[in-house]
C-alpha positions in Angstrom: 187.8 80.6 64.0 189.3 80.1 60.6 189.3 82.7 57.9 186.7 80.7 55.9 184.4 80.5 58.9 184.7 84.2 59.6 183.8 85.1 56.0 180.8 82.8 56.1 179.6 84.4 59.3 180.0 87.9 57.8 177.9 86.8 54.9 175.3 85.4 57.3 175.2 88.8 59.1 174.7 90.5 55.7 171.9 88.1 54.9 170.2 88.8 58.3 170.4 92.6 57.4 168.6 92.0 54.2 166.0 89.7 55.8 165.4 92.3 58.6 164.9 95.1 56.1 162.4 92.9 54.2 160.5 92.1 57.4 160.4 95.9 58.2 159.2 96.8 54.7 156.4 94.1 54.8 155.2 95.1 58.2 156.4 92.2 60.2 157.9 94.2 63.1 158.3 91.4 65.6 160.0 89.2 63.1 162.3 92.0 62.2 163.2 92.5 65.8 164.1 88.8 66.2 166.3 89.0 63.1 168.0 92.1 64.5 168.7 90.3 67.7 170.1 87.3 65.9 172.3 89.6 63.9 173.6 91.3 67.1 174.3 88.0 68.7 176.3 86.8 65.7 178.3 90.1 65.7 179.1 89.6 69.4 180.2 86.1 68.8 182.3 86.9 65.8 184.0 89.8 67.5 184.6 87.8 70.8 182.6 90.2 73.0 181.5 88.5 76.2 178.1 88.9 77.8 179.7 90.8 80.7 181.4 93.3 78.4 178.2 93.9 76.4 176.2 94.3 79.6 178.7 96.9 80.9 178.6 98.7 77.6 174.8 98.8 77.7 174.8 100.1 81.3 177.3 102.8 80.4 175.2 104.0 77.5 172.0 103.9 79.5 173.5 105.9 82.4 175.3 108.3 80.0 178.6 107.4 81.5 180.1 106.6 78.1 183.1 108.8 77.4 185.5 109.4 74.5 188.7 107.4 74.3 191.1 110.3 75.3 188.8 112.9 76.8 186.6 113.0 79.9 183.7 114.6 78.1 180.6 112.3 77.6 179.6 111.8 74.1 176.1 113.0 74.8 177.3 116.5 75.5 179.0 117.0 72.1 177.5 119.6 69.8 175.5 118.0 67.1 176.2 118.8 63.5 173.8 121.3 62.0 171.9 120.7 58.8 172.9 122.7 55.7 169.4 123.9 55.1 169.2 122.6 51.5 165.7 121.3 52.1 164.6 124.7 53.4 165.5 126.4 50.2 163.5 123.9 48.2 160.3 124.8 50.1 157.6 122.2 49.9 159.0 120.5 46.8 160.8 117.9 48.9 157.6 116.8 50.6 155.4 116.4 47.5 155.8 114.1 44.5 156.9 115.9 41.3 154.0 114.7 39.2 151.3 115.9 41.7 150.2 119.5 41.6 149.5 120.9 45.0 146.0 122.0 45.7 145.6 125.7 46.1 142.7 128.0 47.1 140.4 125.6 48.8 137.3 127.3 50.1 137.2 127.7 53.9 134.4 126.1 55.8 131.5 128.5 56.5 132.1 130.9 53.6 
């Protein structure tokens, strides 16, 4: 493929990203899924990944046999990065809009 074609295909992939996001936002889940599949297929074609290579990759991920490039340790066994705890310090503020005052002191049922 020529450079012009590659650039146009990359723009098409970006357009599919935007359309997929719009479909998700508006509640068209099945349409968003089809747009995501079209995007994936375009990416496979642009990068020259064959169906067999993609199938082997999916099998490796599914069976957790996917390993790092240089090591023998599977990716799934890596330690995950811990959160910094910034949201914990903020308390409930991150969960409630700033302009809404939280309700306090509601009467319990039966009192």
